[in-house]
C-alpha positions as CSV (number, residue, x, y, z in Angstrom):
1,M,0.0,0.0,0.0
2,V,1.2,3.5,-0.8
3,A,1.2,5.9,2.1
4,Y,0.5,9.6,1.7
5,M,1.8,12.1,4.2
6,T,0.5,15.6,4.5
7,S,3.0,18.4,4.9
8,F,3.4,21.4,7.2
9,S,4.7,24.8,6.2
10,F,7.3,26.9,7.8
11,T,8.8,30.3,7.1
12,S,12.4,30.5,5.7
13,N,14.7,33.5,6.0
14,S,15.9,35.1,2.7
15,L,19.2,34.4,1.1
16,P,22.0,35.1,1.1
17,R,23.0,33.9,4.6
18,T,26.1,32.3,6.1
19,G,24.2,29.7,8.1
20,N,20.7,28.8,9.3
21,P,19.9,30.9,12.3
22,M,17.7,28.2,13.7
23,R,20.7,25.8,13.9
24,P,22.9,25.9,17.0
25,N,26.5,26.9,16.4
26,R,28.8,23.9,16.1
27,S,32.5,23.7,16.9
28,P,35.1,22.6,14.3
29,V,35.4,19.4,16.2
30,T,31.7,18.6,15.9
31,A,31.8,19.3,12.2
32,C,34.9,17.1,11.8
33,V,33.2,14.3,13.6
34,A,30.2,14.6,11.3
35,L,32.4,14.6,8.2
36,L,34.3,11.5,9.4
37,L,31.0,9.7,10.1
38,S,29.7,10.4,6.6
39,L,32.9,9.2,5.0
40,A,32.9,6.1,7.1
41,V,29.3,5.3,6.0
42,S,30.3,5.9,2.4
43,V,33.4,3.7,2.5
44,S,31.4,1.0,4.3
45,A,28.6,1.0,1.7
46,A,31.0,1.2,-1.3
47,A,32.9,-1.8,0.1
48,A,29.9,-3.9,0.7
49,P,29.5,-6.4,-2.2
50,D,25.9,-7.2,-1.2
51,N,24.8,-3.6,-1.9
52,E,26.5,-3.5,-5.2
53,H,25.2,-6.9,-6.3
54,K,21.7,-6.1,-5.2
55,L,21.8,-2.8,-7.2
56,R,23.1,-4.4,-10.3
57,T,20.5,-7.1,-10.1
58,I,17.7,-4.6,-9.8
59,I,19.1,-2.4,-12.6
60,E,19.0,-5.5,-14.9
61,G,15.4,-6.3,-13.9
62,E,12.7,-6.7,-16.4
63,H,10.6,-4.1,-14.7
64,R,12.8,-1.3,-16.2
65,S,12.0,-0.2,-19.7
66,E,14.4,-0.2,-22.6
67,A,14.3,3.6,-22.7
68,D,15.3,3.8,-19.0
69,R,18.1,1.2,-19.5
70,A,19.5,3.2,-22.4
71,R,20.1,6.1,-20.0
72,D,22.3,4.0,-17.6
73,V,25.4,4.9,-19.6
74,H,24.8,8.6,-18.9
75,R,23.4,8.4,-15.4
76,H,25.7,5.7,-13.8
77,P,23.2,4.7,-11.2
78,V,25.2,2.0,-9.5
79,E,28.4,4.0,-9.2
80,T,26.4,7.1,-8.2
81,L,24.4,5.5,-5.4
82,L,27.4,3.6,-4.0
83,W,29.5,6.7,-4.0
84,M,26.7,8.5,-2.1
85,G,27.0,5.7,0.5
86,I,23.6,4.0,0.1
87,R,22.7,0.8,2.0
88,D,19.6,-1.3,1.7
89,D,18.7,-0.8,5.4
90,M,18.5,3.0,5.1
91,T,15.6,5.4,5.1
92,V,16.0,7.3,1.9
93,V,14.0,10.3,0.5
94,E,14.1,11.1,-3.2
95,V,13.2,14.7,-3.8
96,T,11.0,15.2,-6.9
97,P,11.2,11.7,-8.4
98,G,9.5,12.8,-11.6
99,A,8.3,9.8,-13.6
100,G,10.2,7.5,-11.4
101,W,13.4,6.6,-13.2
102,Y,15.3,6.3,-9.9
103,T,12.2,5.0,-8.1
104,D,12.5,1.8,-10.1
105,I,15.9,1.3,-8.6
106,L,15.6,2.8,-5.1
107,A,12.2,1.4,-4.1
108,P,13.0,-2.3,-4.7
109,F,16.5,-1.8,-3.3
110,L,15.1,-0.5,0.0
111,R,11.9,-2.5,0.0
112,D,12.8,-5.3,2.5
113,H,15.1,-3.7,5.0
114,G,14.8,0.1,4.5
115,Q,12.3,2.7,3.6
116,Y,11.8,4.8,0.5
117,Y,10.1,8.2,0.5
118,A,9.1,9.9,-2.7
119,A,8.7,13.7,-2.1
120,G,6.9,14.7,-5.3
121,F,4.4,17.1,-6.8
122,D,1.2,18.3,-5.1
123,P,-1.8,16.2,-6.3
124,D,-4.1,19.1,-5.5
125,S,-2.0,21.7,-7.3
126,S,-3.7,24.4,-9.4
127,V,-1.2,23.5,-12.1
128,G,-2.4,20.7,-14.3
129,F,1.1,19.3,-15.0
130,F,1.8,18.8,-11.3
131,R,-1.6,17.2,-10.6
132,N,-1.3,14.8,-13.5
133,A,2.3,13.9,-12.7
134,A,1.5,13.2,-9.1
135,L,-1.4,10.9,-10.2
136,R,0.7,9.0,-12.7
137,F,3.4,8.5,-10.1
138,R,1.0,7.2,-7.5
139,Q,-0.7,4.9,-10.1
140,K,2.7,3.5,-11.1
141,V,3.7,2.6,-7.6
142,E,0.3,1.2,-6.6
143,A,0.2,-1.0,-9.7
144,D,3.0,-3.2,-8.5
145,P,3.2,-3.5,-4.6
146,A,5.4,-6.6,-4.9
147,L,8.0,-4.5,-6.6
148,Y,7.7,-1.2,-4.8
149,G,6.7,-2.3,-1.4
150,D,5.6,0.2,1.2
151,V,6.6,3.4,-0.7
152,K,5.6,6.5,1.2
153,I,4.6,9.5,-1.0
154,T,5.0,12.9,0.4
155,V,4.3,16.3,-1.1
156,L,7.0,18.9,-1.7
157,A,5.4,22.2,-2.8
158,P,6.7,25.2,-0.8
159,P,5.5,27.1,1.0
160,A,2.5,25.0,1.8
161,H,4.1,21.5,1.8
162,T,7.6,21.0,3.0
163,R,7.4,18.0,5.3
164,I,9.1,15.4,3.1
165,A,9.5,12.9,5.9
166,P,9.2,12.9,9.7
167,P,11.7,15.2,11.3
168,E,15.2,13.7,11.6
169,S,14.1,10.3,10.2
170,A,16.1,10.0,7.0
171,D,19.5,8.6,6.6
172,M,19.9,10.0,3.1
173,V,18.1,12.5,0.8
174,L,18.8,12.3,-2.9
175,T,17.8,14.6,-5.8
176,F,18.7,14.3,-9.4
177,R,18.8,17.2,-11.8
178,N,16.3,19.3,-9.9
179,V,18.1,22.3,-8.4
180,H,17.6,24.4,-11.6
181,N,13.8,23.8,-11.2
182,W,13.9,25.1,-7.6
183,M,15.8,28.2,-8.8
184,A,13.2,28.8,-11.5
185,A,10.4,28.5,-9.0
186,G,12.2,30.6,-6.3
187,T,12.0,27.7,-3.8
188,T,15.7,26.8,-3.4
189,E,16.0,27.9,0.2
190,A,12.8,26.3,1.3
191,I,13.7,23.0,-0.2
192,F,17.2,22.9,1.3
193,D,15.6,23.7,4.6
194,A,13.0,20.9,4.2
195,V,15.8,18.4,3.4
196,Y,17.7,19.6,6.5
197,Q,14.7,19.0,8.7
198,A,14.1,15.5,7.4
199,L,17.7,14.3,7.8
200,K,19.1,12.7,10.9
201,P,22.2,14.4,12.3
202,G,25.0,12.7,10.3
203,G,22.6,12.1,7.4
204,I,23.7,12.5,3.8
205,L,22.4,14.8,1.1
206,G,23.4,13.7,-2.4
207,I,22.9,16.0,-5.4
208,V,23.3,15.4,-9.1
209,E,22.8,18.5,-11.3
210,H,23.6,19.9,-14.7
211,R,26.9,21.6,-14.2
212,G,27.4,25.1,-15.5
213,D,30.5,26.9,-16.7
214,P,32.1,28.5,-13.7
215,E,33.5,31.3,-16.0
216,R,29.9,32.5,-16.7
217,P,27.8,34.3,-14.1
218,Q,25.1,32.2,-12.6
219,D,21.6,33.0,-14.0
220,P,19.5,33.1,-10.8
221,K,16.6,31.4,-12.6
222,A,18.8,28.9,-14.4
223,R,16.8,29.3,-17.6
224,F,19.2,27.1,-19.6
225,G,19.2,24.4,-16.9
226,Y,22.8,24.7,-16.0
227,V,23.9,25.5,-12.4
228,N,27.4,26.4,-11.2
229,E,28.8,23.9,-8.8
230,E,29.9,26.5,-6.2
231,Y,26.4,28.0,-6.3
232,V,24.9,24.7,-5.2
233,I,27.5,24.2,-2.5
234,A,26.9,27.7,-1.2
235,R,23.1,27.2,-1.0
236,A,23.5,23.9,0.8
237,E,26.0,25.4,3.3
238,A,23.6,28.3,3.9
239,A,21.0,25.7,5.0
240,G,23.4,24.3,7.5
241,F,25.0,21.4,5.6
242,E,28.7,20.6,5.6
243,F,30.2,19.9,2.2
244,V,31.8,16.4,2.1
245,D,33.0,15.6,-1.4
246,R,32.5,15.9,-5.2
247,S,32.8,13.3,-7.9
248,D,33.1,13.2,-11.7
249,I,31.1,10.0,-12.0
250,N,28.5,11.9,-14.1
251,A,30.9,14.3,-15.9
252,N,30.7,14.8,-19.6
253,P,33.6,16.9,-21.0
254,R,32.0,16.9,-24.5
255,D,29.3,19.2,-23.2
256,T,30.2,22.8,-24.1
257,K,27.2,24.2,-22.2
258,D,26.4,26.8,-24.8
259,H,23.6,25.2,-26.7
260,P,20.7,27.2,-28.1
261,E,18.1,25.5,-25.9
262,G,20.3,24.8,-22.9
263,V,20.5,21.3,-21.5
264,W,17.3,20.4,-23.4
265,T,19.2,20.7,-26.6
266,L,20.9,17.5,-25.7
267,P,19.4,14.0,-25.4
268,P,17.1,12.8,-24.3
269,T,15.0,15.9,-25.0
270,L,16.6,17.0,-28.3
271,R,14.5,20.1,-28.4
272,L,15.8,21.1,-31.8
273,G,14.4,18.0,-33.4
274,D,16.4,16.9,-36.4
275,D,18.5,20.1,-36.5
276,D,22.1,19.0,-35.7
277,R,20.6,15.8,-34.2
278,E,23.7,13.6,-34.8
279,R,25.9,16.3,-33.3
280,Y,24.0,16.4,-30.1
281,L,23.6,12.6,-29.9
282,A,27.4,12.4,-30.1
283,I,27.7,14.8,-27.2
284,G,25.3,12.7,-25.1
285,E,23.5,13.9,-22.0
286,S,24.7,17.0,-20.0
287,D,27.8,17.4,-17.9
288,R,26.8,16.8,-14.3
289,M,28.1,17.6,-10.9
290,T,27.8,14.9,-8.2
291,L,28.0,16.3,-4.7
292,K,27.8,15.0,-1.2
293,F,26.9,16.9,2.0
294,V,26.3,15.9,5.6
295,K,24.0,17.3,8.3
296,P,26.4,18.0,11.2
297,L,26.1,16.1,14.4
298,R,24.9,18.1,17.4
């Protein structure tokens, strides 16, 4: 059975800021302990052959479509999740799962020993796209309880809905290529704060996002889909997170980041249709940052 959780709103302070005023000040020793804890979890998970074998088995499962499988070469799901430090006994929240590309991996991976939360669109939104997407996602999960197990669907739609999981219940929060959408909607700060509230002290925040050119000023609305890496780090740190590490697992040096329709010029969208199609197919999907943060221990 799919469980729905309602959300509660809270008021966030405006950016920029150097730290969340609602968080207690922490000593360098405390921050160091949190960092070491997160690294230990990461190393443990990456070294555990059972987690890797289980992920690879799920990724090869018949429940995944051919179109989704074709994107594995660009998204590197096994390597990405193991680098983040995932284990199958964790409580993991995915922020804005969309149509469920990662849901098809995370939900069965966590089904027996952990818990998967999908913090998605508001089914009661005034925007038809959000309502329809929320309905399709719920139908997808409910159609196969043997595969997805006890998935819990929550709503993330600031400012009204920001409770993506019970406070301090999650071991890990993951989000894939969503920060630019938050920027466009003006909800970046509220969402980082919601993630902070959901994570346990010592919990991990993992972010994959289209990586912008650091030589170009950051568009505050990210209209072309690209976000500078240091911008994401600064926003996470402003919410109270400690930066842990970055990886080039999802890097693509062929991406020049100057396409006429931004990231959507590239596959899988190919917004220009047949114009220069082979050129953009040869580039592949966008260059992406892969970042890891930790919520400090008290």
